[in-house]
C-alpha positions as CSV (number, residue, x, y, z in Angstrom):
1,M,-0.1,-0.2,0.0
2,G,1.5,3.4,-0.9
3,G,2.2,6.1,1.4
4,T,-0.7,8.6,0.6
5,L,-3.0,5.6,0.2
6,L,-1.8,4.3,3.8
7,L,-1.9,7.5,5.6
8,E,-5.1,7.6,4.3
9,T,-6.6,4.9,5.3
10,A,-4.9,5.9,8.7
11,F,-6.7,9.0,9.0
12,T,-10.1,7.5,7.8
13,K,-9.6,4.6,10.8
14,L,-8.8,7.9,13.5
15,C,-11.5,9.5,12.4
16,G,-14.2,6.5,13.1
17,R,-12.3,6.2,16.6
18,L,-12.7,9.5,17.7
19,S,-16.2,9.4,17.0
20,D,-17.2,7.1,18.2
21,F,-16.5,8.7,21.3
22,H,-17.5,12.2,20.4
23,P,-19.4,14.2,17.2
24,F,-16.8,16.3,15.3
25,S,-17.0,19.0,12.3
26,L,-15.6,18.4,9.0
27,L,-13.6,21.6,9.5
28,F,-11.8,20.0,12.6
29,R,-11.2,16.9,10.4
30,A,-9.8,19.4,7.7
31,E,-7.7,21.0,10.2
32,L,-6.6,17.9,11.8
33,K,-5.4,15.6,8.9
34,P,-2.4,17.9,7.7
35,M,-1.3,17.7,11.5
36,L,-0.6,14.3,11.6
37,R,2.3,12.3,10.9
38,L,2.4,8.8,10.0
39,R,5.0,6.7,11.4
40,K,6.3,3.3,11.0
41,L,8.0,2.2,14.0
42,K,9.7,-1.0,15.1
43,K,9.2,-3.4,17.7
44,G,11.5,-2.8,20.9
45,T,10.9,1.7,20.4
46,V,10.3,3.3,23.7
47,L,7.8,6.0,22.8
48,V,7.5,8.0,26.0
49,H,10.6,7.2,28.8
50,R,9.3,7.5,32.3
51,G,10.4,11.1,34.0
52,E,9.7,12.8,30.0
53,R,6.8,15.0,29.1
54,Q,5.2,13.4,26.2
55,A,5.8,16.2,23.8
56,M,3.6,13.5,20.7
57,V,0.2,11.8,21.3
58,W,0.2,8.6,19.1
59,F,-3.1,6.8,17.7
60,L,-1.8,3.1,17.3
61,F,-3.5,2.2,13.6
62,R,-1.6,-1.1,13.3
63,G,0.5,-3.2,16.1
64,H,1.0,-3.3,19.9
65,A,2.2,-1.5,22.5
66,K,2.7,-1.5,26.3
67,E,3.0,0.2,29.4
68,V,6.2,-0.6,31.7
69,S,6.3,0.3,35.1
70,P,9.2,0.3,37.6
71,S,9.4,-3.0,39.7
72,A,11.4,-4.1,42.9
73,Q,11.0,-7.4,41.6
74,E,11.7,-6.7,37.9
75,M,15.3,-4.4,36.9
76,K,13.5,-3.5,33.5
77,G,10.0,-3.0,35.4
78,R,7.2,-4.9,34.6
79,A,4.1,-4.5,32.3
80,S,1.1,-2.8,33.4
81,W,-1.1,-2.1,30.6
82,F,-0.9,-3.0,27.0
83,W,-2.5,-1.1,24.1
84,Y,-4.4,-2.2,20.3
85,P,-4.9,-1.5,17.3
86,G,-7.3,1.4,17.0
87,D,-6.5,2.7,21.1
88,F,-4.5,6.6,21.6
89,L,-1.1,5.7,23.5
90,F,-0.3,8.6,26.3
91,A,1.3,7.5,29.4
92,Y,-0.1,8.6,33.3
93,P,-0.2,11.6,34.2
94,G,-0.3,12.0,30.3
95,F,0.2,14.3,27.5
96,F,-2.7,16.5,28.5
97,A,-1.1,17.5,31.9
98,Q,2.2,17.5,30.1
99,E,3.6,16.5,33.6
100,P,6.6,14.0,33.8
101,S,5.7,10.8,32.8
102,L,5.5,7.5,35.8
103,T,5.7,5.1,33.1
104,N,7.7,3.9,29.8
105,I,5.7,3.1,26.8
106,Q,7.5,0.5,24.8
107,L,6.1,-0.7,20.9
108,I,6.0,-5.0,21.2
109,Q,5.7,-5.6,17.3
110,D,6.3,-3.5,14.7
111,S,3.7,-0.7,14.2
112,L,2.0,1.9,12.1
113,L,1.3,5.4,14.2
114,L,-0.3,8.3,13.5
115,E,1.1,11.1,15.9
116,I,0.0,15.0,16.8
117,S,2.5,17.0,18.7
118,Y,1.4,18.7,22.1
119,V,2.0,22.4,19.8
120,D,-1.1,21.1,17.2
121,F,-3.1,20.0,19.8
122,L,-2.8,23.1,21.5
123,D,-4.0,24.7,18.5
124,L,-6.8,22.3,17.6
125,K,-8.2,23.1,21.3
126,E,-8.2,26.5,21.0
127,S,-9.8,26.5,17.7
128,F,-12.4,23.8,18.4
129,A,-15.0,23.3,21.2
130,E,-15.4,19.8,20.4
131,V,-11.8,18.9,21.5
132,T,-11.9,19.4,25.3
133,P,-15.2,16.8,25.4
134,L,-13.8,14.5,22.8
135,V,-10.0,14.4,25.1
136,E,-12.2,13.7,28.3
137,K,-14.4,10.8,26.9
138,I,-11.3,9.8,25.9
139,R,-9.5,9.6,28.9
140,G,-13.0,8.8,30.7
141,Y,-12.6,5.4,28.7
142,Y,-9.2,4.7,29.2
143,E,-9.8,5.2,33.3
144,R,-12.7,3.1,33.0
145,L,-10.4,0.3,31.6
146,R,-7.8,0.9,34.0
147,V,-10.2,0.4,37.0
148,E,-12.7,-2.6,35.7
149,H,-8.6,-4.4,35.4
150,A,-8.2,-3.7,39.3
151,D,-11.6,-4.7,40.1
152,D,-10.9,-8.2,38.2
153,M,-7.4,-8.4,40.1
154,L,-9.4,-8.2,43.4
155,N,-12.2,-9.9,42.6
156,L,-11.6,-12.4,40.1
157,S,-9.0,-15.8,40.5
158,A,-6.0,-15.9,38.3
159,R,-8.2,-18.5,35.9
160,E,-11.3,-16.5,35.7
161,R,-8.3,-13.4,34.3
162,Y,-6.8,-15.5,32.3
163,L,-9.4,-16.4,30.5
164,K,-11.4,-13.3,30.3
165,F,-8.0,-11.1,29.3
166,F,-7.9,-14.2,26.6
167,S,-11.1,-13.8,25.3
168,A,-11.0,-10.3,25.1
169,H,-7.5,-9.8,23.4
170,R,-6.6,-13.4,22.2
171,E,-3.8,-11.4,19.2
172,L,-1.8,-10.1,22.0
173,F,-0.6,-13.4,22.9
174,N,1.2,-13.8,18.9
175,V,3.1,-11.1,19.8
176,A,3.8,-10.2,23.9
177,K,6.0,-11.6,26.3
178,Q,4.3,-14.4,28.5
179,K,5.8,-13.1,31.2
180,D,4.5,-9.5,30.5
181,I,1.1,-10.8,30.0
182,A,1.4,-12.9,33.5
183,A,2.7,-9.6,35.6
184,F,0.2,-7.6,34.0
185,L,-2.4,-10.4,34.8
186,G,-0.5,-10.8,38.7
187,I,-0.1,-14.3,38.2
188,K,3.0,-17.0,37.8
189,D,4.8,-16.7,33.8
190,D,5.4,-20.5,34.3
191,G,3.3,-21.7,31.9
192,F,-1.0,-20.6,30.7
193,H,-1.4,-24.2,29.9
194,R,-3.3,-24.9,33.5
195,Y,-5.6,-22.5,32.7
196,Q,-6.6,-23.5,29.6
């Protein structure tokens, strides 16, 4: 697929995803498009390092990524979140607050992303009223997912957590390290076969 066609396809997917959260104008769409850059990045690329302020936010068109949080048990940290195609990648406390990140964001497979800079994001926010509710709904969506995961960690058995996650994200098991998935699910990584 050629670069222009690929960009158009990724942009169409992004607009569809944004409209899942909040309606936006055709003028917003037209202004957004030239601000975006299509990035093809390799597995292992760290998009945000812990302690950095996130200068870009990404829409994951193809690929998967993980959040790596500090861990006393793991020298390189532990996987504390995963992102999938169609997700927005931003660290906590995040792109929008412009506070230093408490985690790393790392690609776990070769990926295609659309990125926008914080400066361009601010221009859009000043020009279009729909940006504020759009951002709040996106942030709320990811906060809700994190709360649901924390609830699962407290209320589901290891087997139930594994089966629920496997059912929802089967494709991740082909690209992520087993120990990363196990850390995220709070279970031992000495083989998932006992849960199947």
